[in-house]
Phi, psi and omega in degrees: 000358173305318195273003188223034193250022173095021177297132180283157176314329187264007173088354176269149175245107181260190179295312186290338174281319171303323186281328179295318185291319178296314176299317176301305180304320178295325182293313183300314175306312174302308180296330172296316184294321174298323185294304182307318179298318182289326173286328181288314178302332181285314184297122181263161180295327174299335177285347180235011174086017183256160186259133184294314185092152179294329180265015186289119178248350188281129180299324171232234176284156175275167175297312176309326184282316175303316177304311181297317182289329180271002177069030181240172178290142182295314183300315184302302182308312184302321175293324181298311181296325179290349177090010182294154189279069174248160178262145175231135178280162180297329181290325170294320181291314178312311180298319178293317176297323173302317183293319180281347184072035179290141169285171177312309187293322173295320181299314184296315170307316175303309183290331173297312179300337184263002177084012184263132174055040178289143188281148173271131193237147171275142183284339180208129184232111177289143181280126178302147179298326184299346174301322179296321181285323186296313187291320181296324177288342169267038189298342180268349178240125171305117183212149188210158183249132177233162166259183189295328178275010179060027161302144172269113187273326176211153176212157166263177181294332174297318183296312179309315180296324181275328176246066189287345172301340180274327173296323183296330180281150184293150190309327178283352179239032178274070178241125189294320177298310178295328174302312186302314188267345182249323183294133181293328187270004176291340176286323178288335180281306192262118171309302185265049191299318181297319179288330169301319177289324173300312180294314178308306178306315177303311176301318183293320184293328177295308175301320182306325178301333177276353190230008180303133185093344179285125187297327179295316180295312183301313170300321180296308178292321179307313176294324173303307184294324177290328182276335181223114176301328181290317169304318182292327174291320179294316180292332182287346175291336180062036174284147179225151179203149178267153180299135181222169181290121185233148164255119177263131174265113191243142175267129178230133188288339189266326185238345183100202188285143176230127183255111186244137178266132180262110180252125186258131172237133184279141184215136175074292182219162174303343182277344176246139185216152169258141174232122180251137177245121179251144179297132176272358174191161186311313174315310181303315180306316189287324187286318176300320166307310181296320180294325186273317187242356185298314178299307184211083185302328187254023176281135171300140178243118181276141177268130175277124181238154167201161189293141177297344192263348189296128188284157181286134181272165181308146176259132178236123184250136180254357180196166180260125186292138172214125170272000000 
């Protein structure tokens, strides 16, 4: 925790830094408790070799069952779920993770919320100028650079043609999460829009585990929850996911359907990544080529860029999206 304890940019630890550290720690404990509770309620007695019994009202395991199976005290585990400021060793967390059947992404999320092996992060990273050239040379493949909140930091012309709902948004509001839950045309663009939303929220939940207590992240998530009941429901499930190879099925009014493989590449820092979309099949390759180059194959394609450090503006939702 020493590298994440509220040290000011000038190296001094003042009263405001200590208050920030305290608030961040409290938020992490609260989030940890909520995450454990959601995983416990998901785990069934049969999955751990227990008989449910006729009078069971708990949707998943009881706290005393988790404590017994993990080899920890019931009072201690109850406090942990209640978000109290108690410490847990890696060995104890391993036992709890095994009992709850956590997958690798969930286990990593659990450790981060517990303050174990937290990553050291730069507060602001400027996108290197060479990224513009890299994206331009990928002109046949839709590609964009994102930060951990899924702000679009830069994109090439191919990306702008395939994902027009992002281009239509103001530059300081080009965020994939807000667009997916706010834009009226997100249902028209993504064939599997609900699957996209579920996975994106799970990835955001994973990233949030590295930033619990940070004001900008807290405001971002809070405004999403206030603006979209759908997002609030998904967020409340506490599902987490690691980046993985995905096939996005896109509708395009000009050329028809596009099946694109989304490949994620880490860039600059763990908080910045590039997603490149490649055709999943020959028909998609032909349609993508037609979409991008048929009109003017030699036209220069400028890359849209903005600073990684631009603060997120307030989010305003006028309706609840429904596909």
